[in-house]
C-alpha positions as MATLAB code, in Angstrom:
seq = 'MSSHSTARNVVNGAKLPPLTGGPHRKRLGLVALVATFGGLLFGYDTGVINGALRPMTAELGLTAITEGIVTSSLVFAAALGAISCGRISDGWGRRKTIILLAVLFFAGTLAVVFTPNFEVLVAGRIMLGLAVGGASAVVPVFLAELAPYEIRGSLSGRNELAIVVGQLAAFIINAIIGGLFGHIEGVWRIMFAVCAVPAVALFFGMLRMPESPRWLVEKGRRDEALAVLKTVRSQERAAAELAEVEYIARTEKSNEVGWRAILSNRNLLRILLVGIGLGVAQQLTGINSIMYYGQTVLVESGFSESGA';
ca = [
      48.615   17.385  -16.994;
      47.334   13.888  -16.007;
      43.996   12.549  -14.512;
      45.891   12.234  -11.685;
      47.628   15.448  -11.133;
      43.819   17.486  -12.852;
      42.230   15.308   -9.881;
      44.986   16.447   -7.115;
      44.029   20.191   -8.381;
      40.954   20.292   -8.182;
      40.268   18.198   -4.639;
      37.967   19.971   -2.383;
      36.482   21.840   -5.103;
      39.437   24.248   -4.920;
      38.829   24.639   -8.642;
      36.044   23.379   -9.446;
      34.050   25.196  -11.854;
      30.789   26.906  -10.843;
      27.393   25.857   -9.925;
      25.128   26.642  -13.005;
      21.490   26.901  -13.638;
      19.596   24.662  -16.365;
      18.363   21.557  -16.586;
      20.665   19.746  -14.741;
      19.627   21.487  -11.346;
      15.851   20.847  -11.907;
      17.297   17.342  -12.058;
      19.260   17.234   -8.383;
      16.817   18.624   -7.444;
      14.035   15.745   -8.996;
      16.389   13.078   -7.196;
      16.598   15.064   -3.757;
      12.810   14.969   -3.785;
      12.312   11.071   -4.305;
      14.889    9.825   -1.760;
      13.806   11.919    1.227;
      10.353   10.137   -0.006;
      12.314    7.497    2.407;
      12.914   10.258    5.531;
       8.937   11.031    4.721;
       7.946    7.271    6.065;
      10.835    7.318    8.442;
       8.776   10.295   10.810;
       5.774    8.840    9.370;
       6.180    5.393   10.862;
       7.510    6.264   14.202;
       4.789    9.048   14.473;
       1.490    6.685   13.618;
       2.047    4.808   16.785;
       0.755    7.852   18.390;
      -2.931    7.949   17.527;
      -3.409    3.955   17.081;
      -2.274    2.772   19.741;
      -6.005    3.332   21.297;
      -8.333    1.710   18.884;
      -5.315   -0.645   18.254;
      -5.405   -2.237   22.006;
      -8.570   -1.992   22.172;
      -9.024   -4.413   19.353;
      -6.251   -7.155   19.791;
      -6.490   -6.846   23.211;
      -3.122   -5.980   24.450;
      -2.074   -5.731   27.212;
       0.619   -3.163   28.917;
       3.427   -5.633   28.021;
       2.435   -6.496   24.542;
       1.788   -2.560   23.767;
       5.114   -1.588   24.482;
       6.601   -4.722   23.077;
       4.984   -3.216   19.640;
       5.519   -0.332   20.463;
       9.435   -1.054   21.133;
      10.543   -3.408   18.533;
       9.779   -0.823   15.453;
      12.724    1.347   17.456;
      14.652   -1.887   18.515;
      14.946   -3.257   14.085;
      15.180    0.339   13.515;
      18.953    0.073   15.487;
      19.502   -3.423   13.276;
      19.152   -1.368   10.272;
      20.961    1.600   10.277;
      23.806   -0.730   11.587;
      23.764   -3.326    8.729;
      22.021   -1.271    5.813;
      24.884    0.860    5.541;
      26.976   -2.558    4.040;
      24.719   -3.408    2.939;
      23.904   -0.031    0.058;
      28.623   -0.322   -0.200;
      28.294   -3.594   -1.936;
      24.555   -3.758   -3.793;
      24.662    0.318   -4.084;
      22.747    3.040   -2.833;
      20.045    3.421   -4.833;
      19.258   -0.639   -5.280;
      19.269   -0.260   -1.193;
      16.809    2.114   -1.664;
      14.079   -0.104   -3.616;
      14.659   -2.877   -1.486;
      13.941   -0.533    1.627;
      10.865    1.005   -0.025;
       9.559   -2.963   -1.023;
      10.408   -3.673    2.990;
       8.062   -0.281    4.083;
       5.478   -1.742    2.321;
       5.666   -5.404    2.987;
       5.620   -4.077    6.479;
       2.532   -2.005    6.323;
       0.095   -4.675    4.858;
       1.515   -6.855    7.460;
       0.188   -4.576    9.690;
      -2.732   -3.575    8.225;
      -3.633   -7.036    7.873;
      -3.011   -8.105   10.823;
      -5.175  -10.600   12.797;
      -3.201  -11.269   15.847;
      -0.621   -9.400   18.268;
       2.511  -12.225   16.628;
       1.939  -10.922   12.917;
       1.020   -6.859   13.613;
       5.003   -7.608   16.320;
       6.557   -8.921   12.543;
       4.988   -6.402    9.782;
       6.318   -3.350   12.603;
      10.045   -5.030   12.651;
       9.362   -5.132    8.697;
       9.167   -1.105    9.573;
      11.108   -1.269   11.793;
      14.174   -1.764    9.365;
      13.251    0.121    6.805;
      13.164    3.237    8.969;
      16.666    2.430   10.239;
      18.284    1.921    6.373;
      17.057    4.926    5.555;
      18.488    7.147    7.839;
      21.238    5.588    6.966;
      21.586    5.169    3.536;
      19.124    8.186    1.891;
      21.519   11.101    3.568;
      24.871    9.389    2.783;
      22.875    9.037   -1.164;
      22.294   12.816   -1.233;
      25.740   13.679    0.019;
      27.497   12.225   -2.970;
      25.053   12.880   -5.562;
      25.414   16.586   -3.839;
      28.396   19.364   -5.336;
      29.650   20.392   -2.150;
      28.726   24.046   -1.992;
      25.284   22.662   -1.270;
      25.961   19.220    0.052;
      24.680   19.880    3.924;
      20.841   22.628    3.060;
      20.443   19.090   -0.073;
      21.520   16.447    2.282;
      19.015   18.501    5.219;
      16.571   18.054    3.548;
      15.858   14.820    4.752;
      15.925   15.593    8.284;
      13.213   18.283    6.960;
      11.364   14.922    5.469;
      11.703   13.406    8.780;
       9.884   15.768   10.609;
       7.230   16.992    7.889;
       6.535   12.773    7.864;
       6.265   13.108   12.035;
       3.697   15.926   11.469;
       1.761   14.062    8.765;
       1.157   11.156   11.014;
      -0.277   13.210   14.042;
      -2.365   15.118   11.198;
      -3.535   12.677    9.794;
      -4.969   10.150   13.007;
      -6.340   13.507   13.920;
      -8.631   13.981   10.349;
      -9.337    9.642   10.518;
      -9.850    9.564   13.976;
     -12.144   12.794   14.074;
     -14.053   11.315   10.661;
     -14.019    7.336   11.144;
     -13.055    6.902   14.926;
     -16.107    5.040   15.569;
     -15.251    2.630   12.643;
     -13.554   -1.030   14.432;
      -9.840   -0.861   13.182;
      -9.769    2.569   12.699;
      -5.769    2.128   13.238;
      -5.618    0.119   10.511;
      -6.611    2.952    8.090;
      -3.769    5.744    9.777;
      -1.123    2.651    8.958;
      -2.604    1.756    5.758;
      -1.800    5.453    4.569;
       1.934    4.712    4.711;
       1.990    2.486    1.614;
       1.179    5.480   -0.643;
       4.887    7.373   -0.304;
       5.887    3.327    0.213;
       5.242    3.390   -3.451;
       6.183    6.636   -4.520;
       9.346    5.825   -3.308;
       9.952    2.416   -4.974;
       8.470    3.763   -8.262;
      10.778    7.192   -7.653;
      14.318    5.574   -7.328;
      13.784    3.179  -10.636;
      14.154    6.164  -12.233;
      16.807    7.829  -10.010;
      20.809    6.940  -10.712;
      23.287    5.615   -9.265;
      25.568    7.535   -6.662;
      28.727    8.846   -8.488;
      30.433    8.153   -5.538;
      30.186    4.634   -5.114;
      30.444    3.635   -8.589;
      34.130    5.620   -8.975;
      34.673    2.525   -5.845;
      33.642   -0.030   -8.179;
      35.271    0.317  -10.964;
      33.080    2.090  -13.343;
      33.993    5.842  -13.862;
      32.481    5.623  -17.439;
      28.923    5.312  -16.078;
      29.743    7.558  -13.160;
      30.664   10.570  -15.265;
      27.641    9.689  -17.244;
      25.685   10.132  -14.502;
      26.926   13.349  -13.108;
      26.367   14.654  -16.416;
      23.132   14.698  -15.937;
      23.500   16.520  -12.267;
      26.059   18.967  -13.567;
      26.981   20.977  -16.302;
      29.532   18.947  -18.864;
      32.477   20.594  -17.241;
      31.742   20.331  -14.353;
      31.379   17.193  -14.565;
      34.136   15.974  -15.652;
      36.167   18.301  -12.699;
      34.249   16.654  -10.160;
      34.326   13.408  -11.554;
      38.748   13.608  -11.161;
      37.924   14.170   -7.113;
      35.634   11.680   -6.705;
      38.852    9.659   -7.819;
      41.209   11.072   -5.697;
      39.404   11.346   -2.397;
      37.868    7.513   -3.527;
      42.133    6.203   -3.544;
      43.516    8.229   -1.521;
      40.481    6.927    1.570;
      41.148    3.279    0.243;
      44.774    4.182    0.983;
      44.686    5.237    4.230;
      40.616    3.196    5.586;
      40.124    4.593    8.826;
      39.526    1.510   12.091;
      38.035    2.206   15.363;
      42.462    1.058   16.266;
      42.774    4.835   14.575;
      39.457    6.370   15.580;
      40.018    5.805   19.211;
      44.146    6.174   18.778;
      43.509    9.406   17.067;
      42.227   12.339   19.879;
      40.398   14.909   17.341;
      38.612   11.696   16.008;
      37.918   10.355   19.611;
      36.636   14.304   20.365;
      34.266   13.421   17.020;
      32.507   10.395   17.751;
      32.034   11.421   21.936;
      30.683   14.728   20.596;
      28.041   13.142   18.405;
      26.852    9.671   20.891;
      26.168   13.084   23.973;
      23.659   14.528   21.133;
      22.457   11.170   20.709;
      21.970   10.190   23.876;
      20.714   14.451   25.422;
      18.406   13.701   22.558;
      16.309   10.954   24.010;
      17.309   12.077   27.539;
      14.676   14.728   26.424;
      11.592   12.348   26.147;
      10.268   13.552   23.367;
      10.328    9.555   22.366;
       7.729    9.139   25.327;
       5.377   11.749   24.179;
       6.041   10.490   20.296;
       4.720    7.448   20.563;
       2.387    7.302   23.470;
       1.387   11.247   23.688;
      -2.331   10.519   23.016;
      -2.508    8.098   25.836;
      -0.173   10.559   27.849;
      -3.128   13.383   26.861;
      -6.584   10.705   27.541;
      -4.603   10.162   31.290;
      -4.326   13.496   32.548;
      -8.020   14.265   31.051;
      -8.485   15.122   27.828;
     -11.290   13.350   25.968;
     -10.368   10.459   23.443;
     -11.504   13.542   20.176;
      -9.744   16.338   22.090;
      -6.478   14.090   22.457;
];
């Protein structure tokens, strides 16, 4: 039977050998753990401004307008990062792009921690925003392309869990640092400095992680893709899954979907509108106002600095 026929038989996992336990499952778990440091950084960098904003404003003499610029510069840059990093990872590879994002996280953290003025602070926040947006686009794709279809949802979902854990960690660490060192000038710099630790872990961790087998197949690097799959699957499963990936890659390449195809297809258009609607509804809840300005809101509502 030809490889094309084999691929056609195993497409959608219909004839794939079952998942088995063993070292390859532990390896897959390790890959997911390291990659989701990107989600953890996403969450921490979006949440840390909550506790850091008031002492930062006092030290740098920020106004209401410059406070807004410092806060929103990360969100604006994240939109650009999400749009651009997907295309970058298509050409350069998922693994290399995530390593680049780790460097951006670290460089942005250093710029914020050692900033002498408002301008450098905004530049650092922009770097962090680009990294946040890039992580939101590339890490889930990397996880999905490495995961077997049976557990793809749960493995990719770990990134969402890492994001909210990062946000929670930012609030908890801010509270601890604020409680212990709140009397020290520049305490907000310590809050931001914590972000450097997972950035370093992500950088060195991804140096030892494999590339996405799907991306390798699309670049014609079949042997490398098979070698990667054999580290996270059983031998039989790896060979069968490679045939599936090759078949899907060929099919999608011959049927590329653009904006015109999406807008002319009722089902695809409905999916697109539902996705946009969910994103808009999430923002309309006002969650970001509390995430970024929660301490300010509580202080102005009557809470003490330490209580807030």
